[in-house]
C-alpha positions as CSV (number, residue, x, y, z in Angstrom):
1,M,3.0,-28.4,-13.9
2,V,2.6,-27.2,-17.4
3,E,-1.1,-28.0,-17.3
4,I,-1.7,-25.9,-14.1
5,E,0.3,-23.0,-15.6
6,Q,-2.0,-23.1,-18.7
7,E,-5.1,-23.3,-16.5
8,Y,-3.9,-20.5,-14.3
9,Q,-3.2,-18.3,-17.4
10,A,-6.6,-19.1,-18.7
11,A,-8.2,-18.1,-15.4
12,L,-6.3,-14.8,-15.5
13,D,-7.4,-14.3,-19.1
14,F,-11.0,-14.8,-18.1
15,L,-10.7,-12.2,-15.3
16,Y,-9.1,-9.7,-17.6
17,S,-11.7,-10.3,-20.2
18,F,-14.1,-8.2,-18.2
19,I,-14.1,-4.4,-17.8
20,D,-10.8,-3.3,-16.3
21,Y,-10.8,0.5,-15.9
22,S,-7.2,0.5,-14.5
23,L,-6.0,-0.5,-18.0
24,K,-7.9,2.2,-19.9
25,R,-6.4,5.5,-20.9
26,N,-9.8,7.1,-20.4
27,F,-9.8,5.9,-16.8
28,R,-10.6,9.4,-15.7
29,N,-14.0,9.1,-17.3
30,A,-14.9,6.0,-15.5
31,A,-16.2,7.5,-12.2
32,E,-19.8,7.1,-13.3
33,K,-19.4,3.4,-13.8
34,F,-18.6,2.7,-10.1
35,N,-21.4,1.6,-7.8
36,L,-21.9,-1.1,-5.2
37,D,-25.1,-2.7,-6.5
38,R,-23.3,-5.1,-8.8
39,M,-20.9,-6.2,-6.1
40,R,-23.7,-6.8,-3.6
41,D,-25.7,-8.7,-6.1
42,F,-22.7,-10.8,-7.1
43,M,-21.7,-11.7,-3.6
44,H,-25.3,-12.5,-2.7
45,I,-25.3,-15.1,-5.5
46,L,-22.1,-16.6,-4.0
47,G,-23.7,-16.8,-0.6
48,D,-22.2,-13.6,0.9
49,P,-19.0,-15.3,2.1
50,Q,-17.6,-11.9,3.2
51,N,-19.9,-12.2,6.3
52,D,-18.1,-15.4,7.5
53,Y,-15.2,-13.7,9.2
54,R,-14.2,-10.4,10.8
55,I,-12.7,-7.7,8.5
56,F,-10.4,-4.8,8.9
57,H,-11.0,-2.3,6.1
58,V,-8.2,0.1,5.0
59,A,-8.4,3.1,2.7
60,G,-6.1,6.1,2.1
61,T,-3.9,7.6,-0.6
62,K,-0.5,6.4,0.7
63,G,0.4,3.8,3.3
64,K,-2.8,1.7,3.1
65,G,-0.9,-1.4,1.8
66,S,1.7,-1.1,4.5
67,V,-0.9,-0.6,7.3
68,S,-2.8,-3.6,5.9
69,S,0.3,-5.7,5.9
70,F,1.3,-4.7,9.5
71,C,-2.2,-5.5,10.7
72,A,-2.3,-8.9,9.0
73,S,1.2,-9.8,10.2
74,V,0.3,-9.1,13.9
75,L,-3.0,-11.0,13.6
76,S,-1.1,-14.0,12.1
77,A,1.5,-13.8,14.8
78,Q,-1.3,-14.1,17.4
79,G,-2.3,-17.4,15.8
80,Y,-5.4,-16.2,13.9
81,K,-6.1,-17.5,10.4
82,T,-5.7,-14.2,8.6
83,G,-6.4,-13.2,5.0
84,L,-4.8,-10.2,3.3
85,Y,-6.2,-8.6,0.1
86,T,-4.2,-5.9,-1.6
87,S,-3.7,-4.4,-5.1
88,P,-2.1,-4.1,-7.4
89,H,0.4,-6.9,-7.3
90,M,4.1,-6.4,-7.6
91,V,5.0,-9.4,-9.8
92,E,2.5,-12.2,-9.5
93,F,-1.3,-11.8,-9.6
94,A,-1.7,-14.3,-6.7
95,E,0.1,-11.9,-4.4
96,R,-3.2,-10.0,-4.1
97,I,-4.8,-12.8,-2.1
98,Q,-2.8,-14.2,0.8
99,M,-3.6,-16.3,3.8
100,N,-1.1,-16.0,6.7
101,G,1.5,-14.5,4.4
102,E,1.2,-17.2,1.7
103,N,-0.2,-16.4,-1.7
104,I,-3.2,-18.2,-2.9
105,S,-2.0,-21.2,-5.0
106,K,-2.5,-21.2,-8.7
107,S,-4.7,-24.3,-8.5
108,E,-6.9,-22.8,-5.8
109,L,-7.3,-19.6,-8.0
110,V,-8.2,-21.8,-11.0
111,D,-10.8,-23.6,-9.0
112,L,-12.3,-20.4,-7.6
113,V,-12.6,-18.8,-11.0
114,Q,-14.4,-21.9,-12.2
115,E,-16.8,-21.6,-9.3
116,I,-17.7,-18.0,-9.9
117,K,-18.1,-18.3,-13.7
118,P,-21.8,-19.1,-13.6
119,A,-22.5,-16.0,-11.4
120,T,-20.7,-13.7,-13.9
121,E,-23.4,-14.4,-16.4
122,K,-26.1,-13.1,-14.0
123,V,-24.6,-9.7,-13.2
124,K,-24.2,-7.2,-16.0
125,E,-21.1,-5.1,-16.4
126,I,-19.1,-6.8,-13.6
127,T,-15.5,-5.6,-13.6
128,T,-12.2,-7.3,-13.2
129,F,-11.5,-5.7,-9.8
130,E,-15.0,-6.7,-8.6
131,L,-14.3,-10.3,-9.6
132,T,-10.9,-10.3,-8.0
133,T,-12.4,-8.9,-4.8
134,A,-15.1,-11.6,-4.9
135,L,-12.4,-14.3,-5.2
136,A,-10.7,-12.9,-2.1
137,F,-14.0,-12.9,-0.1
138,L,-14.7,-16.4,-1.2
139,Y,-11.2,-17.8,-0.7
140,F,-11.0,-16.5,2.9
141,S,-14.3,-18.1,3.7
142,K,-13.2,-21.4,2.3
143,Q,-10.0,-21.2,4.3
144,N,-12.1,-20.6,7.5
145,A,-10.4,-17.3,8.2
146,D,-10.8,-15.7,11.6
147,F,-9.9,-12.3,10.2
148,A,-9.2,-10.6,6.8
149,V,-7.6,-7.3,6.1
150,F,-8.9,-5.6,2.9
151,E,-7.1,-2.8,1.3
152,V,-9.4,-0.5,-0.7
153,G,-8.6,-0.4,-4.4
154,L,-9.6,3.2,-5.3
155,G,-11.3,5.8,-3.2
156,G,-13.5,4.1,-0.7
157,R,-17.2,5.0,-0.9
158,L,-17.8,3.2,-4.2
159,D,-14.9,0.7,-4.1
160,A,-15.8,-3.0,-4.5
161,T,-14.6,-3.8,-1.1
162,N,-17.0,-1.4,0.6
163,I,-19.8,-3.9,1.2
164,V,-18.3,-5.1,4.4
165,D,-19.2,-4.5,8.1
166,P,-15.7,-4.1,9.6
167,V,-14.3,-4.5,13.0
168,V,-12.4,-1.3,12.4
169,S,-12.2,1.1,9.4
170,V,-8.8,2.7,8.8
171,I,-7.9,5.7,6.7
172,T,-4.2,6.4,6.1
173,S,-2.6,9.6,4.9
174,I,-4.7,11.4,2.2
175,S,-3.1,13.4,-0.5
176,Y,-3.8,14.3,-4.2
177,D,-4.3,11.3,-6.5
178,H,-6.9,10.2,-9.0
179,V,-8.3,13.7,-8.8
180,Q,-10.4,13.2,-12.0
181,I,-12.4,10.6,-10.1
182,L,-12.1,11.4,-6.4
183,G,-12.2,15.2,-6.5
184,S,-9.8,18.2,-6.8
185,T,-9.7,19.2,-3.2
186,L,-8.5,17.3,-0.1
187,S,-11.9,17.6,1.4
188,E,-13.5,16.0,-1.7
189,I,-11.0,13.2,-1.7
190,A,-11.4,12.7,2.1
191,G,-15.2,12.5,1.5
192,E,-14.6,9.5,-0.9
193,K,-12.1,7.8,1.3
194,G,-14.3,8.4,4.3
195,G,-17.1,6.5,2.6
196,I,-15.8,3.4,4.3
197,I,-16.7,4.8,7.7
198,K,-19.7,2.7,9.0
199,Q,-22.4,3.5,11.4
200,Q,-21.2,3.2,15.0
201,R,-18.1,1.3,13.9
202,P,-14.7,2.7,15.1
203,V,-12.5,4.4,12.5
204,V,-8.7,5.0,13.0
205,I,-7.1,7.8,11.0
206,S,-3.4,8.6,10.3
207,P,-2.2,12.1,10.8
208,Q,-3.9,14.2,8.1
209,K,-3.8,17.7,6.6
210,E,-6.3,19.7,8.4
211,E,-8.7,20.0,5.5
212,A,-8.9,16.2,5.2
213,R,-9.0,15.7,9.0
214,L,-12.0,18.0,9.4
215,R,-13.9,16.2,6.6
216,L,-13.2,12.7,8.1
217,T,-14.2,14.0,11.6
218,Q,-17.5,15.3,10.2
219,I,-18.3,11.9,8.5
220,A,-17.4,10.1,11.7
221,E,-19.7,12.3,13.8
222,E,-22.6,11.9,11.3
223,R,-22.3,8.1,11.5
224,E,-21.7,8.1,15.3
225,A,-18.4,6.3,14.6
226,P,-15.8,6.4,17.4
227,L,-12.8,8.3,15.9
228,I,-9.3,7.4,16.9
229,Q,-6.6,9.8,15.7
230,V,-3.0,8.8,15.4
231,G,-1.0,11.8,16.7
232,R,-3.7,12.6,19.2
233,D,-5.0,9.3,20.8
234,Y,-1.7,7.5,20.1
235,L,1.6,9.3,20.1
236,Y,4.8,8.1,18.5
237,A,8.4,9.1,17.9
238,A,11.3,7.6,15.9
239,D,14.1,5.9,17.9
240,S,16.8,4.5,15.7
241,H,17.2,3.5,12.0
242,N,19.6,1.8,9.7
243,L,19.4,-0.2,6.4
244,D,18.2,-3.3,8.4
245,G,15.1,-1.5,9.8
246,Q,14.1,1.0,12.4
247,T,12.6,1.3,15.8
248,F,10.1,3.7,17.3
249,F,8.2,4.4,20.5
250,I,4.5,4.6,20.9
251,W,2.4,5.6,23.8
252,T,-1.0,7.1,24.9
253,P,-1.6,10.7,26.2
254,E,-2.2,9.2,29.6
255,E,1.4,8.0,29.6
256,Q,2.9,11.4,28.6
257,T,4.1,12.3,32.1
258,L,6.0,8.9,32.3
259,V,7.4,9.6,28.8
260,D,8.6,13.0,29.8
261,A,10.4,11.4,32.8
262,F,11.8,8.7,30.5
263,I,13.3,11.4,28.2
264,E,14.7,13.4,31.0
265,S,16.1,10.5,33.0
266,E,19.6,9.1,32.5
267,V,18.4,5.9,34.2
268,Q,15.9,4.4,31.9
269,D,15.4,0.9,33.3
270,I,12.4,1.7,35.4
271,W,9.8,2.5,32.8
272,S,9.9,3.1,29.0
273,P,7.2,3.5,26.3
274,L,6.6,0.5,24.1
275,R,9.4,0.2,21.6
276,I,8.6,-1.5,18.3
277,K,11.0,-2.7,15.6
278,I,10.0,-2.8,11.9
279,P,12.0,-3.8,8.8
280,L,10.5,-1.2,6.5
281,L,12.5,2.0,5.9
282,G,11.5,5.6,6.0
283,F,9.8,7.7,8.7
284,H,6.5,7.4,6.8
285,Q,6.6,3.7,7.8
286,V,6.8,4.6,11.4
287,E,3.5,6.6,10.9
288,N,2.0,3.5,9.1
289,A,3.1,1.2,11.9
290,A,1.7,3.5,14.5
291,T,-1.6,3.6,12.6
292,A,-1.6,-0.2,12.5
293,Y,-0.9,-0.4,16.2
294,A,-3.8,2.0,17.0
295,T,-6.0,-0.1,14.8
296,L,-5.2,-3.3,16.5
297,K,-5.5,-1.8,20.0
298,T,-8.9,-0.4,19.0
299,A,-9.9,-3.9,17.8
300,E,-8.9,-5.2,21.3
301,K,-11.6,-3.1,22.8
302,F,-14.1,-5.0,20.6
303,G,-13.1,-8.5,21.7
304,V,-10.0,-9.2,19.5
305,E,-7.3,-10.7,21.8
306,I,-3.7,-9.8,20.9
307,D,-0.8,-10.3,23.3
308,P,2.4,-8.2,23.4
309,N,4.5,-10.9,21.9
310,A,2.3,-10.9,18.8
311,Y,2.8,-7.2,18.3
312,R,6.6,-7.5,18.6
313,K,6.7,-10.6,16.3
314,G,4.2,-9.3,13.8
315,F,5.7,-5.9,13.3
316,A,9.3,-7.3,13.1
317,N,8.4,-9.9,10.5
318,V,6.2,-7.9,8.2
319,V,6.9,-8.3,4.4
320,W,5.9,-5.5,2.0
321,P,8.3,-5.3,-0.9
322,G,9.0,-2.5,-3.3
323,R,8.7,0.3,-0.7
324,M,12.0,2.0,0.0
325,E,13.5,-1.5,-0.5
326,V,17.2,-1.6,-0.7
327,I,18.0,-4.7,-2.8
328,R,21.7,-4.1,-3.0
329,R,24.1,-2.2,-0.7
330,K,27.1,-1.3,-2.8
331,P,26.4,0.6,-4.9
332,P,23.0,1.1,-3.3
333,V,20.0,0.0,-5.4
334,I,16.7,1.2,-4.0
335,I,13.2,0.4,-5.4
336,D,10.2,2.4,-4.4
337,S,6.7,2.7,-5.8
338,A,6.1,6.4,-5.0
339,H,3.4,7.6,-7.4
340,N,2.3,11.0,-6.3
341,R,3.9,14.2,-5.0
342,N,3.4,13.5,-1.3
343,S,4.9,10.0,-1.6
344,A,7.8,11.5,-3.7
345,L,8.4,13.9,-0.8
346,R,8.5,11.1,1.7
347,L,10.9,9.2,-0.6
348,R,13.2,12.2,-0.8
349,Q,13.2,12.5,3.0
350,A,14.0,8.8,3.3
351,L,17.0,9.2,0.9
352,D,18.3,12.0,3.0
353,D,17.9,9.9,6.2
354,Y,19.5,6.7,4.9
355,F,21.9,7.9,2.2
356,P,23.0,11.5,3.2
357,G,25.4,13.1,0.8
358,I,25.4,10.2,-1.7
359,P,24.6,11.2,-5.3
360,V,21.5,9.5,-6.8
361,L,20.8,8.3,-10.3
362,M,17.1,7.9,-10.8
363,V,15.3,5.5,-13.2
364,F,11.8,7.0,-13.5
365,G,8.6,5.8,-15.2
366,V,5.0,6.7,-14.3
367,S,1.4,6.3,-15.5
368,E,0.0,9.1,-17.6
369,D,-2.5,10.3,-15.0
370,K,0.1,11.1,-12.4
371,D,1.3,14.5,-11.2
372,V,4.8,14.2,-12.8
373,E,5.7,17.9,-12.3
374,G,4.8,17.7,-8.6
375,M,6.9,14.5,-8.2
376,Y,9.8,16.0,-10.1
377,Q,9.7,19.1,-7.9
378,E,10.2,16.8,-4.9
379,L,12.8,14.4,-6.4
380,L,14.9,16.2,-8.9
381,P,16.7,18.5,-6.5
382,R,18.0,15.3,-4.8
383,V,19.2,13.4,-8.0
384,R,22.1,13.9,-10.3
385,R,20.6,12.5,-13.4
386,V,17.4,10.9,-14.7
387,I,16.9,7.9,-16.9
388,T,13.2,7.8,-17.9
389,T,11.6,4.6,-19.0
390,Q,8.1,3.1,-19.3
391,S,6.4,-0.1,-18.3
392,V,4.3,-2.2,-20.7
393,H,1.2,-1.0,-18.9
394,P,-1.3,0.6,-21.3
395,R,-1.4,3.8,-19.2
396,A,2.4,4.3,-19.0
397,M,3.5,7.8,-19.9
398,D,5.8,8.1,-22.9
399,A,9.5,8.1,-21.7
400,E,10.4,11.0,-24.1
401,K,7.6,13.1,-22.6
402,L,9.2,12.5,-19.2
403,V,12.5,13.7,-20.5
404,D,11.0,16.9,-21.8
405,L,9.4,17.6,-18.4
406,A,12.8,16.9,-16.7
407,H,14.6,19.2,-19.1
408,R,12.2,22.0,-18.2
409,S,13.5,21.8,-14.7
410,G,17.1,22.0,-15.9
411,Q,17.7,18.3,-15.1
412,S,19.9,16.0,-17.2
413,A,17.7,13.2,-18.6
414,E,17.6,10.5,-21.2
415,A,14.9,8.1,-22.3
416,V,15.8,4.4,-22.3
417,V,13.2,1.8,-23.2
418,P,12.5,-1.0,-22.3
419,I,13.0,-1.1,-18.5
420,E,15.7,-3.7,-18.6
421,D,17.9,-1.5,-20.8
422,A,17.2,1.5,-18.5
423,L,18.3,-0.6,-15.5
424,Q,21.5,-1.8,-17.3
425,K,22.4,1.8,-18.3
426,A,21.9,2.9,-14.7
427,L,24.1,0.1,-13.4
428,D,26.8,1.0,-15.9
429,E,26.7,4.7,-15.2
430,A,26.4,4.5,-11.4
431,G,29.8,2.9,-10.7
432,E,30.6,2.6,-7.0
433,E,29.9,6.1,-5.9
434,C,26.2,6.7,-7.0
435,A,23.0,5.2,-5.6
436,I,20.4,4.0,-8.0
437,L,16.8,4.9,-7.3
438,I,14.1,3.1,-9.3
439,T,10.6,4.7,-8.8
440,G,7.6,6.4,-10.3
441,S,4.9,3.7,-10.3
442,V,4.3,0.3,-8.9
443,F,4.5,-1.1,-12.4
444,V,8.0,0.2,-12.9
445,A,9.0,-0.9,-9.4
446,A,7.6,-4.4,-9.9
447,A,9.3,-4.8,-13.3
448,A,12.6,-3.6,-11.9
449,R,12.3,-5.9,-8.8
450,E,11.7,-8.9,-11.0
451,L,14.6,-8.1,-13.4
452,L,17.0,-7.5,-10.5
453,S,16.0,-10.6,-8.6
454,G,19.3,-12.2,-9.5
455,I,21.0,-9.7,-7.1
456,D,21.4,-11.2,-3.6
457,I,19.0,-9.0,-1.6
458,H,20.9,-10.0,1.6
459,H,24.2,-8.8,0.2
460,K,25.8,-6.5,2.7
461,D,29.2,-5.3,1.4
């Protein structure tokens, strides 16, 4: 066991010895370094394993990980061998590469890194993310996957995953993030995200701001890609919600007359729209689940067989931690990885839905390239006090700077570092009357989740 741990750490050290723009403070200057030639050359040396199975390709600013997880869960429930590639990880690197919900084993990762080492000497300036993506492509091939769902890392057009020929492309909600690299307008950002749209391959898009929707529509038309819009081609509505999950209805425009009759009728046992249950909280997860449903129904039209039971089982059993995750009920402790203004708004709305009238103590830490003022504008009116902190990530914003920004908004705030001390202070201060919200970045959420893992997440006082 000790030996495999050492080999696993050596494999990770090897991967991180290459260029990793996500760890650089001058990340915003790295746009010119992204291109697909390296990735295509590298995968060709490895035998192009990404062509050995069918792929769902998911981009977007928010919700892409959730949509990817929903899709993979349903495909697995149908009985397909299904890979899932996401980033970044919450706690363990191996979370990024999963087969039917199970992380790649440490020994398998070690073996794959050894296999690709000779190829790394043949392609100059290969990056850590490109190598990680290559490992996923190769692993799913070796596992004889039927399908794999690939979440885009950054943008879309020049992302390392964008060498695939997908069954369906998916673009979730687009908002402002990584503006130094992707563009300063929603149209520019949508142009980068829309780079995953392939010639004559269907693309499903979540509800979008009009500026982004128009740009995506234009790209789809140029590439003769059938465009399926959630909110137009698939309609949905929330049904019920509590801390154990939520349900929603989904239907097509052709069923609208039946839906109207269903709403108006007191006797609702003749016909009803499809009702889906999901364990993830917040109305934004209803939107993500509706997007995943539309994606899978689109895939059905291209020969992918999925029965109704697989939909029900796959949606109900999806696992996607660190997103509006309530890990303790009394006092409530909520972990979320909101990291831009739009996601902060969604988080605030979810707090109002699930914890109306309950005061909130927020533990907040974020990367330096994020729109802190925008996030604060959404969250601070909902919280009583802020404890700022910072992760060990090189791009983490200084906790004292976060305090200064909070004070400018008239908010009570205090910097506490490291994260474990910030969490302890929050637990001490909250008592029994105050909910604790830990958010700001996936790195803070991940650290908090690991530190609080001793709390029984099934505890329901």
